[in-house]
GUMAR-741407 format. One record per atom (N, C-alpha, C): residue number from 1; residue in one letter; atom name; z, x, y. Coordinates in steps of 0.1 Angstrom, whole numbers. Each point is the difference from the previous one (the first is absolute). Layout:
BEGIN
+-----+-----+------+-------+-------+-------+
!   n ! res ! atom !    c3 !    c1 !    c2 !
+-----+-----+------+-------+-------+-------+
! NUM !   a !   CA !     Z !     X !     Y !
...
+-----+-----+------+-------+-------+-------+
% end
This chain:
BEGIN
+-----+-----+------+-------+-------+-------+
!   n ! res ! atom !    c3 !    c1 !    c2 !
+-----+-----+------+-------+-------+-------+
!   1 !   m !    N !   -61 !  1345 !   557 !
!   1 !   m !   CA !    -9 !    14 !    -3 !
!   1 !   m !    C !     8 !     4 !    -3 !
!   2 !   i !    N !    17 !    -4 !    -1 !
!   2 !   i !   CA !    -1 !    14 !   -18 !
!   2 !   i !    C !     4 !    -3 !   -11 !
!   3 !   e !    N !    -6 !   -12 !    -1 !
!   3 !   e !   CA !    -2 !    -5 !   -17 !
!   3 !   e !    C !   -20 !     3 !    -4 !
!   4 !   n !    N !    -5 !     5 !    15 !
!   4 !   n !   CA !   -17 !     7 !    -5 !
!   4 !   n !    C !     3 !    11 !    -7 !
!   5 !   v !    N !    10 !    10 !     5 !
!   5 !   v !   CA !     3 !     9 !     2 !
!   5 !   v !    C !     5 !     2 !   -21 !
!   6 !   r !    N !    14 !    -5 !     5 !
!   6 !   r !   CA !     5 !    -5 !   -13 !
!   6 !   r !    C !    -7 !     2 !   -12 !
!   7 !   d !    N !   -13 !    -8 !    -1 !
!   7 !   d !   CA !    -8 !    -6 !   -12 !
!   7 !   d !    C !    -9 !     9 !     2 !
!   8 !   i !    N !    -4 !    10 !     3 !
!   8 !   i !   CA !   -13 !    12 !     0 !
!   8 !   i !    C !    12 !    14 !    -5 !
!   9 !   l !    N !    12 !    -6 !     2 !
!   9 !   l !   CA !     2 !    13 !     0 !
!   9 !   l !    C !     9 !    -6 !   -19 !
!  10 !   r !    N !    -1 !    -9 !    -2 !
!  10 !   r !   CA !    -1 !    -4 !   -17 !
!  10 !   r !    C !   -11 !     0 !    -4 !
!  11 !   e !    N !   -11 !     3 !     6 !
!  11 !   e !   CA !   -12 !     4 !    -7 !
!  11 !   e !    C !    -4 !     7 !    -8 !
!  12 !   v !    N !    15 !    12 !     6 !
!  12 !   v !   CA !    -5 !    14 !    -4 !
!  12 !   v !    C !     9 !     4 !    -5 !
!  13 !   g !    N !    11 !   -12 !     1 !
!  13 !   g !   CA !    12 !     9 !   -10 !
!  13 !   g !    C !    15 !     1 !     7 !
!  14 !   a !    N !    -6 !    -3 !    14 !
!  14 !   a !   CA !    10 !     1 !     8 !
!  14 !   a !    C !     9 !    -7 !     7 !
!  15 !   e !    N !    12 !     3 !     9 !
!  15 !   e !   CA !     8 !   -18 !    10 !
!  15 !   e !    C !     4 !     8 !    10 !
!  16 !   l !    N !     0 !    -6 !     6 !
!  16 !   l !   CA !     6 !     1 !    16 !
!  16 !   l !    C !     9 !    13 !     1 !
!  17 !   t !    N !    11 !     5 !   -10 !
!  17 !   t !   CA !     8 !    14 !    -4 !
!  17 !   t !    C !    -7 !     8 !    -1 !
!  18 !   d !    N !   -12 !    -2 !    -3 !
!  18 !   d !   CA !   -14 !    16 !     3 !
!  18 !   d !    C !     4 !     5 !    11 !
!  19 !   l !    N !    -3 !   -10 !    14 !
!  19 !   l !   CA !    -8 !     6 !    10 !
!  19 !   l !    C !    11 !     4 !     9 !
!  20 !   a !    N !    -9 !    11 !     1 !
!  20 !   a !   CA !     5 !    15 !    10 !
!  20 !   a !    C !     4 !   -12 !    15 !
!  21 !   q !    N !   -11 !    -1 !     1 !
!  21 !   q !   CA !     0 !    -4 !    15 !
!  21 !   q !    C !   -10 !   -11 !     4 !
!  22 !   v !    N !     4 !    -5 !    12 !
!  22 !   v !   CA !    -4 !   -17 !     9 !
!  22 !   v !    C !    -2 !     2 !    11 !
!  23 !   t !    N !   -11 !     1 !     5 !
!  23 !   t !   CA !    -7 !     0 !    10 !
!  23 !   t !    C !    -5 !   -10 !     4 !
!  24 !   s !    N !     7 !   -13 !    10 !
!  24 !   s !   CA !    -6 !   -13 !     5 !
!  24 !   s !    C !    -3 !    -2 !    16 !
!  25 !   y !    N !   -15 !    -4 !     2 !
!  25 !   y !   CA !    -2 !    -2 !    15 !
!  25 !   y !    C !    -2 !   -17 !     0 !
!  26 !   l !    N !     9 !    -2 !     8 !
!  26 !   l !   CA !     8 !   -15 !     5 !
!  26 !   l !    C !   -16 !    -4 !    12 !
!  27 !   v !    N !    -2 !   -11 !     3 !
!  27 !   v !   CA !    -7 !    -4 !    10 !
!  27 !   v !    C !    11 !     0 !    12 !
!  28 !   n !    N !    11 !    -5 !     0 !
!  28 !   n !   CA !     6 !    -4 !    13 !
!  28 !   n !    C !    17 !     5 !    -4 !
!  29 !   m !    N !     1 !     7 !     7 !
!  29 !   m !   CA !    21 !     3 !    -3 !
!  29 !   m !    C !     2 !    -5 !    -2 !
!  30 !   n !    N !     0 !   -16 !     9 !
!  30 !   n !   CA !     9 !   -12 !    -4 !
!  30 !   n !    C !     6 !     0 !   -13 !
!  31 !   d !    N !   -12 !     1 !    -9 !
!  31 !   d !   CA !     0 !    -5 !   -15 !
!  31 !   d !    C !     9 !     9 !   -10 !
!  32 !   f !    N !     5 !    16 !     8 !
!  32 !   f !   CA !     7 !     7 !    -5 !
!  32 !   f !    C !    15 !   -10 !    -8 !
!  33 !   a !    N !     5 !    -7 !     4 !
!  33 !   a !   CA !    10 !    -3 !    -3 !
!  33 !   a !    C !    -3 !   -10 !   -14 !
!  34 !   g !    N !    -2 !    -4 !     0 !
!  34 !   g !   CA !    -9 !   -10 !   -13 !
!  34 !   g !    C !    -4 !     6 !    -9 !
!  35 !   y !    N !    -6 !    18 !     5 !
!  35 !   y !   CA !   -10 !     6 !   -13 !
!  35 !   y !    C !    11 !    10 !    -5 !
!  36 !   n !    N !    10 !     1 !     8 !
!  36 !   n !   CA !     7 !     5 !    -3 !
!  36 !   n !    C !    20 !    -5 !   -13 !
!  37 !   e !    N !    -5 !   -13 !     1 !
!  37 !   e !   CA !     9 !   -10 !    -7 !
!  37 !   e !    C !    -8 !    -2 !   -10 !
!  38 !   v !    N !   -14 !    -2 !     3 !
!  38 !   v !   CA !    -5 !     3 !   -21 !
!  38 !   v !    C !    -6 !     9 !    -1 !
!  39 !   y !    N !     2 !    14 !     3 !
!  39 !   y !   CA !    -2 !    16 !    -4 !
!  39 !   y !    C !    15 !    -1 !    -4 !
!  40 !   g !    N !    13 !     1 !    -2 !
!  40 !   g !   CA !    13 !     0 !    -3 !
!  40 !   g !    C !     2 !   -11 !   -12 !
!  41 !   e !    N !   -12 !   -11 !    -2 !
!  41 !   e !   CA !     1 !   -12 !   -17 !
!  41 !   e !    C !    -7 !    14 !    -7 !
!  42 !   y !    N !    -5 !     8 !     5 !
!  42 !   y !   CA !    -9 !     9 !   -15 !
!  42 !   y !    C !     5 !    11 !     3 !
!  43 !   f !    N !     9 !     6 !    12 !
!  43 !   f !   CA !    -1 !    14 !    -7 !
!  43 !   f !    C !    21 !     3 !     6 !
!  44 !   d !    N !    12 !    -7 !    -8 !
!  44 !   d !   CA !    10 !     7 !     3 !
!  44 !   d !    C !     5 !    14 !     5 !
!  45 !   s !    N !     5 !     2 !    11 !
!  45 !   s !   CA !    -2 !    14 !     8 !
!  45 !   s !    C !    14 !    14 !    -8 !
!  46 !   s !    N !     9 !   -18 !   -10 !
!  46 !   s !   CA !    10 !     6 !    -8 !
!  46 !   s !    C !    -4 !     6 !   -13 !
!  47 !   a !    N !    -9 !    -6 !     0 !
!  47 !   a !   CA !    -4 !     6 !   -19 !
!  47 !   a !    C !    -3 !    12 !     4 !
!  48 !   r !    N !    -5 !    -1 !   -22 !
!  48 !   r !   CA !    -4 !    16 !    -3 !
!  48 !   r !    C !    -1 !     3 !   -11 !
!  49 !   p !    N !   -17 !     2 !     4 !
!  49 !   p !   CA !    -4 !     8 !     8 !
!  49 !   p !    C !    -4 !    -6 !    15 !
!  50 !   a !    N !     2 !     8 !    10 !
!  50 !   a !   CA !     2 !     0 !    10 !
!  50 !   a !    C !   -15 !   -10 !     5 !
!  51 !   p !    N !     0 !   -10 !     7 !
!  51 !   p !   CA !   -11 !    -7 !     8 !
!  51 !   p !    C !    -9 !    10 !     7 !
!  52 !   p !    N !   -12 !     1 !    -7 !
!  52 !   p !   CA !   -12 !     5 !    13 !
!  52 !   p !    C !     1 !     5 !    11 !
!  53 !   s !    N !    -4 !    12 !     9 !
!  53 !   s !   CA !     3 !     1 !     8 !
!  53 !   s !    C !   -13 !    -8 !     6 !
!  54 !   r !    N !    11 !    -5 !    14 !
!  54 !   r !   CA !   -15 !   -11 !    11 !
!  54 !   r !    C !    -3 !     6 !    16 !
!  55 !   c !    N !    -8 !    -8 !    -2 !
!  55 !   c !   CA !    -7 !     5 !    15 !
!  55 !   c !    C !    -4 !   -20 !     6 !
!  56 !   t !    N !     4 !     1 !    15 !
!  56 !   t !   CA !    -5 !   -11 !    -2 !
!  56 !   t !    C !    -7 !     3 !    18 !
!  57 !   s !    N !   -14 !    -7 !     2 !
!  57 !   s !   CA !    -8 !     3 !    12 !
!  57 !   s !    C !    -6 !   -17 !     4 !
!  58 !   c !    N !    -3 !     6 !    11 !
!  58 !   c !   CA !    -6 !   -19 !     5 !
!  58 !   c !    C !   -15 !     4 !     4 !
!  59 !   r !    N !    -6 !    -9 !    -2 !
!  59 !   r !   CA !   -21 !     7 !     6 !
!  59 !   r !    C !    -1 !    -6 !    13 !
!  60 !   i !    N !     8 !     0 !     7 !
!  60 !   i !   CA !    -3 !   -10 !    15 !
!  60 !   i !    C !   -12 !     3 !     4 !
!  61 !   r !    N !    -4 !    16 !     1 !
!  61 !   r !   CA !   -21 !    -1 !     7 !
!  61 !   r !    C !   -11 !    -6 !    -7 !
!  62 !   t !    N !     2 !     0 !   -18 !
!  62 !   t !   CA !    -9 !     3 !    -9 !
!  62 !   t !    C !     1 !   -19 !    -4 !
!  63 !   c !    N !     7 !   -11 !     6 !
!  63 !   c !   CA !     0 !   -11 !    -9 !
!  63 !   c !    C !    -5 !    -9 !     9 !
!  64 !   s !    N !    -7 !    -4 !   -10 !
!  64 !   s !   CA !   -12 !   -16 !     4 !
!  64 !   s !    C !     9 !   -13 !    -3 !
!  65 !   s !    N !    -4 !    -8 !     6 !
!  65 !   s !   CA !    14 !   -18 !    -5 !
!  65 !   s !    C !     0 !     3 !   -12 !
!  66 !   r !    N !   -11 !     4 !    -6 !
!  66 !   r !   CA !    -1 !    -4 !   -19 !
!  66 !   r !    C !     6 !    11 !    -4 !
!  67 !   s !    N !     7 !    11 !     2 !
!  67 !   s !   CA !     4 !    11 !    -1 !
!  67 !   s !    C !    10 !    -6 !   -11 !
!  68 !   r !    N !     7 !     4 !   -11 !
!  68 !   r !   CA !     8 !     1 !   -12 !
!  68 !   r !    C !    10 !    13 !     0 !
!  69 !   p !    N !    14 !    -3 !    -3 !
!  69 !   p !   CA !     5 !    15 !    -5 !
!  69 !   p !    C !    -8 !     6 !    -7 !
!  70 !   s !    N !     4 !    13 !    -4 !
!  70 !   s !   CA !    -4 !     5 !   -14 !
!  70 !   s !    C !    15 !    14 !     0 !
!  71 !   r !    N !    -6 !     5 !   -14 !
!  71 !   r !   CA !     8 !     9 !    -4 !
!  71 !   r !    C !    -8 !    12 !    -9 !
!  72 !   t !    N !     3 !    10 !     4 !
!  72 !   t !   CA !    -1 !    15 !   -13 !
!  72 !   t !    C !    16 !    -1 !    -6 !
!  73 !   c !    N !    -5 !     9 !   -15 !
!  73 !   c !   CA !    11 !     2 !    -8 !
!  73 !   c !    C !    -2 !    10 !    -6 !
!  74 !   l !    N !     5 !     5 !    -5 !
!  74 !   l !   CA !     3 !    18 !    -7 !
!  74 !   l !    C !     9 !    -1 !   -11 !
!  75 !   g !    N !     0 !     0 !   -11 !
!  75 !   g !   CA !     3 !     0 !   -10 !
!  75 !   g !    C !    -5 !    11 !   -14 !
!  76 !   a !    N !     7 !    -3 !   -14 !
!  76 !   a !   CA !    -8 !    16 !    -6 !
!  76 !   a !    C !     7 !   -11 !   -15 !
!  77 !   t !    N !    -8 !    -4 !   -10 !
!  77 !   t !   CA !    -1 !    -6 !   -10 !
!  77 !   t !    C !    11 !     7 !   -12 !
!  78 !   p !    N !     8 !    -8 !    -7 !
!  78 !   p !   CA !     7 !     5 !    -7 !
!  78 !   p !    C !   -12 !    11 !   -13 !
!  79 !   g !    N !     4 !     9 !    -1 !
!  79 !   g !   CA !    -3 !    11 !    -7 !
!  79 !   g !    C !    -8 !     7 !     7 !
!  80 !   g !    N !    -4 !    -1 !    16 !
!  80 !   g !   CA !    -9 !     7 !     6 !
!  80 !   g !    C !   -14 !    -2 !    -1 !
!  81 !   e !    N !    -6 !    -4 !    -2 !
!  81 !   e !   CA !   -13 !    -5 !    -5 !
!  81 !   e !    C !    -8 !    -3 !    12 !
!  82 !   e !    N !    -6 !     5 !     7 !
!  82 !   e !   CA !   -10 !    -4 !    12 !
!  82 !   e !    C !   -12 !   -15 !     0 !
!  83 !   t !    N !     7 !   -12 !     3 !
!  83 !   t !   CA !   -12 !   -11 !     1 !
!  83 !   t !    C !     1 !    -5 !    12 !
!  84 !   r !    N !   -11 !    -7 !     1 !
!  84 !   r !   CA !    -2 !    -6 !     9 !
!  84 !   r !    C !   -10 !   -10 !    -3 !
!  85 !   p !    N !    13 !    -8 !     7 !
!  85 !   p !   CA !    -9 !   -20 !    -3 !
!  85 !   p !    C !   -13 !    -2 !     6 !
+-----+-----+------+-------+-------+-------+
% end
């Protein structure tokens, strides 16, 4: 999932380091440890610029057996142009 976000950002001339916020919606909070491990591979908490702020939530009541984790991200492109891929 993070690779998909990275690829979309690259299409508009940005990188993961341009993200300001990441909100993730897990289907099962038992998946949080694995999610957190993968997140740490892409966003180093000691890196500068600092990694994006993040919120992780679980969509228990809205999930069906076919639900998948999802994510929303907020960032800025270099130069500040507004871009919508």
